[in-house]
C-alpha positions as CSV (number, residue, x, y, z in Angstrom):
1,X,46.2,182.4,-80.9
2,X,44.4,185.2,-79.6
3,X,45.6,188.7,-80.0
4,X,45.2,190.8,-76.6
5,X,44.4,194.5,-77.5
6,X,45.7,196.7,-74.5
7,X,43.6,200.1,-72.7
8,X,46.4,202.0,-74.1
9,X,46.1,200.7,-77.6
10,X,42.2,201.1,-77.7
11,X,42.6,204.7,-76.2
12,X,45.3,205.6,-79.1
13,X,42.2,204.7,-81.7
14,X,39.9,206.6,-80.1
15,X,42.1,209.7,-79.9
16,X,43.2,208.9,-83.4
17,X,39.9,209.1,-84.4
18,X,39.1,211.9,-82.8
19,X,41.7,213.9,-84.3
20,X,40.0,212.8,-87.9
21,X,36.4,214.4,-86.7
22,X,38.5,217.3,-85.1
23,X,40.1,217.9,-88.7
24,X,36.2,217.9,-90.6
25,X,34.3,219.5,-87.7
26,X,34.9,222.7,-89.2
27,X,33.4,221.4,-92.6
28,X,30.0,220.8,-90.7
29,X,28.0,224.1,-90.2
30,X,25.9,223.2,-87.6
31,X,26.2,221.2,-84.4
32,X,24.0,218.4,-85.3
33,X,25.9,217.3,-88.2
34,X,29.1,218.0,-86.8
35,X,28.5,215.5,-83.6
36,X,26.6,212.8,-86.4
37,X,29.4,212.7,-88.5
38,X,31.6,211.5,-85.4
39,X,28.8,208.6,-84.9
40,X,28.3,208.0,-88.3
41,X,32.4,207.4,-88.8
42,X,32.5,205.2,-85.4
43,X,29.8,203.2,-87.2
44,X,31.8,202.4,-90.7
45,X,34.8,201.3,-88.0
46,X,32.5,199.2,-86.0
47,X,32.2,195.5,-86.7
48,X,28.8,195.7,-88.2
49,X,28.0,193.1,-90.7
50,X,26.2,195.8,-93.1
51,X,26.7,199.3,-93.0
52,X,23.7,201.3,-94.0
53,X,21.7,204.0,-92.7
54,X,19.7,201.6,-90.1
55,X,22.6,199.9,-88.9
56,X,25.0,202.8,-88.4
57,X,21.8,204.7,-87.0
58,X,21.4,201.7,-83.9
59,X,25.3,202.0,-83.5
60,X,25.1,205.6,-82.7
61,X,21.7,204.6,-80.3
62,X,19.3,206.5,-82.7
63,X,15.8,205.4,-83.5
64,X,15.8,205.6,-87.0
65,X,17.7,206.2,-89.9
66,X,16.5,209.4,-90.5
67,X,19.7,211.3,-89.0
68,X,21.9,209.7,-90.7
69,X,19.9,210.0,-93.9
70,X,19.8,213.7,-93.4
71,X,23.7,214.4,-92.8
72,X,24.4,212.6,-96.6
73,X,21.5,214.0,-98.0
74,X,20.6,217.3,-97.4
75,X,23.2,218.9,-94.3
76,X,25.4,221.7,-95.2
77,X,28.4,220.6,-95.4
78,X,31.6,220.5,-98.2
79,X,32.3,217.0,-99.0
80,X,35.0,218.1,-101.9
81,X,36.9,220.0,-98.6
82,X,36.0,216.7,-96.5
83,X,37.9,215.0,-99.3
84,X,40.9,217.2,-99.2
85,X,41.6,216.5,-96.0
86,X,41.6,212.9,-96.4
87,X,44.1,213.5,-98.9
88,X,46.2,215.6,-96.5
89,X,45.7,213.2,-93.9
90,X,46.9,210.6,-95.8
91,X,49.9,212.3,-97.4
92,X,50.5,213.6,-93.8
93,X,50.7,210.1,-92.0
94,X,51.8,207.8,-94.9
95,X,52.7,209.6,-98.2
96,X,55.0,212.2,-100.3
97,X,52.9,215.8,-101.0
98,X,53.6,215.0,-104.8
99,X,52.0,211.2,-104.6
100,X,48.5,210.5,-106.2
101,X,45.7,208.5,-105.0
102,X,44.7,206.0,-106.4
103,X,42.0,203.5,-105.5
104,X,42.2,200.3,-107.4
105,X,40.0,197.1,-107.2
106,X,42.2,195.2,-104.0
107,X,41.5,198.7,-102.1
108,X,37.9,199.0,-103.2
109,X,37.3,195.2,-102.0
110,X,39.1,195.6,-98.8
111,X,36.9,198.9,-97.8
112,X,34.0,196.9,-98.8
113,X,34.5,194.7,-96.3
114,X,35.7,197.2,-93.5
115,X,33.7,200.3,-93.8
116,X,31.0,199.2,-96.0
117,X,32.1,200.8,-99.2
118,X,29.3,199.2,-101.0
119,X,26.3,198.9,-98.4
120,X,25.2,202.2,-98.2
121,X,21.9,203.0,-100.8
122,X,21.3,206.2,-102.2
123,X,19.0,207.8,-104.1
124,X,21.1,211.0,-105.3
125,X,24.5,211.3,-106.3
126,X,25.1,213.6,-103.5
127,X,24.3,211.3,-100.9
128,X,27.1,208.4,-102.5
129,X,29.6,211.1,-103.2
130,X,29.3,211.7,-99.2
131,X,29.0,208.3,-98.3
132,X,32.3,207.7,-100.3
133,X,33.7,210.1,-98.7
134,X,33.2,209.6,-95.3
135,X,33.7,206.2,-95.6
136,X,37.6,206.6,-97.4
137,X,38.2,208.6,-94.3
138,X,37.5,205.6,-92.5
139,X,39.3,203.5,-94.6
140,X,42.5,205.5,-94.5
141,X,41.9,206.0,-90.8
142,X,42.3,202.5,-90.6
143,X,45.6,202.1,-92.8
144,X,47.4,204.8,-90.5
145,X,46.6,203.3,-87.7
146,X,48.0,199.8,-89.0
147,X,51.1,201.6,-90.1
148,X,51.5,203.3,-86.8
149,X,51.1,200.0,-84.8
150,X,53.3,198.1,-87.5
151,X,55.7,200.3,-87.0
152,X,56.0,200.5,-83.2
153,X,55.3,196.3,-82.6
154,X,51.9,197.0,-81.6
155,X,48.6,195.7,-82.4
156,X,47.2,196.1,-85.6
157,X,43.4,197.7,-85.6
158,X,40.8,194.6,-85.6
159,X,39.6,194.1,-89.7
160,X,37.4,192.2,-90.4
161,X,39.1,190.8,-94.3
162,X,40.7,187.3,-94.5
163,X,43.4,189.0,-95.7
164,X,45.2,192.1,-95.0
165,X,45.2,195.6,-97.1
166,X,49.0,195.1,-99.0
167,X,50.7,198.5,-100.3
168,X,51.3,199.0,-104.2
169,X,54.3,201.3,-103.8
170,X,56.9,200.3,-105.5
171,X,60.1,201.9,-106.1
172,X,60.7,202.5,-109.2
173,X,57.4,204.1,-109.8
174,X,58.6,207.4,-108.4
175,X,61.5,207.4,-112.1
176,X,60.2,208.0,-115.3
C-alpha cells in the first residue's frame, strides 16, 4: 500500500527546513556559505544513495564539489554554535531543558542511512566535525518532523531505512 503525501505536508516540511536554516544562518559570516548550507541540508535529506561532496553538489545544481568542500573546510562559520543551535532545536521541539542528548549505535545506524553520517570523506577534523554537526541537524529535523506528524495523525517524512528509529527514553530515567 502506497502512502499519499499531500501538497500541504510537503509545504510544511519545506517550511520546517526553512526554519532550521533561519536558526543557523547567522552563524555564517558570508552570504555564500549561508546559502550553501541550505543546499547542503537539502542534499542530506534528499533520497541519494551516497551523500558526499560530489552528490551533494550535483543535488544543489553545482558543477563540482568545490563549494561544498569549502563550506566544510575553510568557510568562516562557528560549528560549535551550530551544535548549540541543534541542542536548542531538539529541546524546543522534543525534550526537556535538563535532558542530555545521547547518540547511541542505533541512532548512528539510522543516521547513516538517512542523512549520510558515514558517507563524507574529509581530510581534517574540522571538516568532519562540521559535516557531522550538519548531518545531526538534518537527522534532528527528520525526528522532529516525524514526531509532529505522528502526533497529528499525518504521514511521516519518508525514510530510507527498513526500520523506524525508536525513542530510547525510559520513564524511570529521571529518577535517581
